[in-house]
ChimeraX commands (.cxc) that place a marker at each C-alpha (Angstrom):
marker #1 position 0.00,0.00,0.00 radius 0.5
marker #1 position 1.27,3.49,-0.88 radius 0.5
marker #1 position 1.27,6.11,1.85 radius 0.5
marker #1 position 0.20,9.43,0.39 radius 0.5
marker #1 position 2.73,11.25,2.58 radius 0.5
marker #1 position 5.50,9.33,0.74 radius 0.5
marker #1 position 4.46,10.77,-2.65 radius 0.5
marker #1 position 6.55,13.65,-3.98 radius 0.5
marker #1 position 6.45,15.59,-7.22 radius 0.5
marker #1 position 9.39,16.63,-9.43 radius 0.5
marker #1 position 10.02,19.64,-7.19 radius 0.5
marker #1 position 10.35,17.32,-4.20 radius 0.5
marker #1 position 12.70,14.99,-6.09 radius 0.5
marker #1 position 14.80,17.98,-7.17 radius 0.5
marker #1 position 15.01,19.10,-3.55 radius 0.5
marker #1 position 16.18,15.69,-2.36 radius 0.5
marker #1 position 18.80,15.49,-5.11 radius 0.5
marker #1 position 19.82,19.12,-4.58 radius 0.5
marker #1 position 19.01,20.07,-8.15 radius 0.5
marker #1 position 18.35,23.72,-9.01 radius 0.5
marker #1 position 15.22,23.07,-11.07 radius 0.5
marker #1 position 12.43,20.51,-11.14 radius 0.5
marker #1 position 13.03,20.23,-14.91 radius 0.5
marker #1 position 16.43,18.68,-14.14 radius 0.5
marker #1 position 14.63,15.58,-12.85 radius 0.5
marker #1 position 13.72,14.70,-16.46 radius 0.5
marker #1 position 17.41,14.93,-17.38 radius 0.5
marker #1 position 18.28,12.58,-14.51 radius 0.5
marker #1 position 15.63,10.11,-15.69 radius 0.5
marker #1 position 17.31,9.98,-19.10 radius 0.5
marker #1 position 20.87,9.96,-17.75 radius 0.5
marker #1 position 20.44,7.35,-15.02 radius 0.5
marker #1 position 18.44,4.29,-16.11 radius 0.5
marker #1 position 18.46,2.96,-12.53 radius 0.5
marker #1 position 16.77,6.07,-11.13 radius 0.5
marker #1 position 13.31,5.28,-9.74 radius 0.5
marker #1 position 10.53,5.98,-12.18 radius 0.5
marker #1 position 7.39,7.86,-11.20 radius 0.5
marker #1 position 4.70,5.67,-9.67 radius 0.5
marker #1 position 2.16,8.01,-11.26 radius 0.5
marker #1 position 2.71,9.61,-14.65 radius 0.5
marker #1 position -0.33,11.21,-16.25 radius 0.5
marker #1 position 1.49,12.14,-19.45 radius 0.5
marker #1 position 3.13,15.19,-20.98 radius 0.5
marker #1 position 2.52,18.36,-19.05 radius 0.5
marker #1 position 0.67,16.48,-16.30 radius 0.5
marker #1 position 1.79,15.53,-12.77 radius 0.5
marker #1 position 4.33,12.84,-12.06 radius 0.5
marker #1 position 4.76,11.44,-8.57 radius 0.5
marker #1 position 7.56,9.40,-7.05 radius 0.5
marker #1 position 7.83,7.47,-3.81 radius 0.5
marker #1 position 10.20,9.37,-1.51 radius 0.5
marker #1 position 11.71,6.19,0.05 radius 0.5
marker #1 position 12.67,4.88,-3.41 radius 0.5
marker #1 position 14.34,8.17,-4.37 radius 0.5
marker #1 position 16.17,8.38,-1.03 radius 0.5
marker #1 position 17.46,4.77,-1.39 radius 0.5
marker #1 position 18.65,5.49,-4.92 radius 0.5
marker #1 position 20.33,8.73,-3.86 radius 0.5
marker #1 position 22.15,7.02,-0.96 radius 0.5
marker #1 position 23.28,4.16,-3.20 radius 0.5
marker #1 position 24.72,6.64,-5.72 radius 0.5
marker #1 position 26.50,8.57,-2.96 radius 0.5
marker #1 position 27.95,5.32,-1.64 radius 0.5
marker #1 position 29.14,4.34,-5.16 radius 0.5
marker #1 position 30.72,7.75,-5.69 radius 0.5
marker #1 position 32.57,7.53,-2.37 radius 0.5
marker #1 position 33.92,4.06,-3.14 radius 0.5
marker #1 position 34.97,5.05,-6.67 radius 0.5
marker #1 position 36.58,8.25,-5.37 radius 0.5
marker #1 position 38.50,6.28,-2.77 radius 0.5
marker #1 position 40.11,3.99,-5.36 radius 0.5
marker #1 position 42.39,6.62,-6.91 radius 0.5
marker link #1:1,2 radius 0.2
marker link #1:2,3 radius 0.2
marker link #1:3,4 radius 0.2
marker link #1:4,5 radius 0.2
marker link #1:5,6 radius 0.2
marker link #1:6,7 radius 0.2
marker link #1:7,8 radius 0.2
marker link #1:8,9 radius 0.2
marker link #1:9,10 radius 0.2
marker link #1:10,11 radius 0.2
marker link #1:11,12 radius 0.2
marker link #1:12,13 radius 0.2
marker link #1:13,14 radius 0.2
marker link #1:14,15 radius 0.2
marker link #1:15,16 radius 0.2
marker link #1:16,17 radius 0.2
marker link #1:17,18 radius 0.2
marker link #1:18,19 radius 0.2
marker link #1:19,20 radius 0.2
marker link #1:20,21 radius 0.2
marker link #1:21,22 radius 0.2
marker link #1:22,23 radius 0.2
marker link #1:23,24 radius 0.2
marker link #1:24,25 radius 0.2
marker link #1:25,26 radius 0.2
marker link #1:26,27 radius 0.2
marker link #1:27,28 radius 0.2
marker link #1:28,29 radius 0.2
marker link #1:29,30 radius 0.2
marker link #1:30,31 radius 0.2
marker link #1:31,32 radius 0.2
marker link #1:32,33 radius 0.2
marker link #1:33,34 radius 0.2
marker link #1:34,35 radius 0.2
marker link #1:35,36 radius 0.2
marker link #1:36,37 radius 0.2
marker link #1:37,38 radius 0.2
marker link #1:38,39 radius 0.2
marker link #1:39,40 radius 0.2
marker link #1:40,41 radius 0.2
marker link #1:41,42 radius 0.2
marker link #1:42,43 radius 0.2
marker link #1:43,44 radius 0.2
marker link #1:44,45 radius 0.2
marker link #1:45,46 radius 0.2
marker link #1:46,47 radius 0.2
marker link #1:47,48 radius 0.2
marker link #1:48,49 radius 0.2
marker link #1:49,50 radius 0.2
marker link #1:50,51 radius 0.2
marker link #1:51,52 radius 0.2
marker link #1:52,53 radius 0.2
marker link #1:53,54 radius 0.2
marker link #1:54,55 radius 0.2
marker link #1:55,56 radius 0.2
marker link #1:56,57 radius 0.2
marker link #1:57,58 radius 0.2
marker link #1:58,59 radius 0.2
marker link #1:59,60 radius 0.2
marker link #1:60,61 radius 0.2
marker link #1:61,62 radius 0.2
marker link #1:62,63 radius 0.2
marker link #1:63,64 radius 0.2
marker link #1:64,65 radius 0.2
marker link #1:65,66 radius 0.2
marker link #1:66,67 radius 0.2
marker link #1:67,68 radius 0.2
marker link #1:68,69 radius 0.2
marker link #1:69,70 radius 0.2
marker link #1:70,71 radius 0.2
marker link #1:71,72 radius 0.2
marker link #1:72,73 radius 0.2
view
């Protein structure tokens, strides 16, 4: 079951990822195939919603990867 308080829009995703603009979320979706996809996508120009826990897990996994890659120099 989805908790409505876990749903976030592109602005919320951008905030979590520390992106300047909500539009950058679309760029991330194209750039990172493993990024969580919206659980609700009503089509072009319409709302898209993600599950916050999925985005947070993905973000932490990427940070962990970047730290381990950076430490291998």
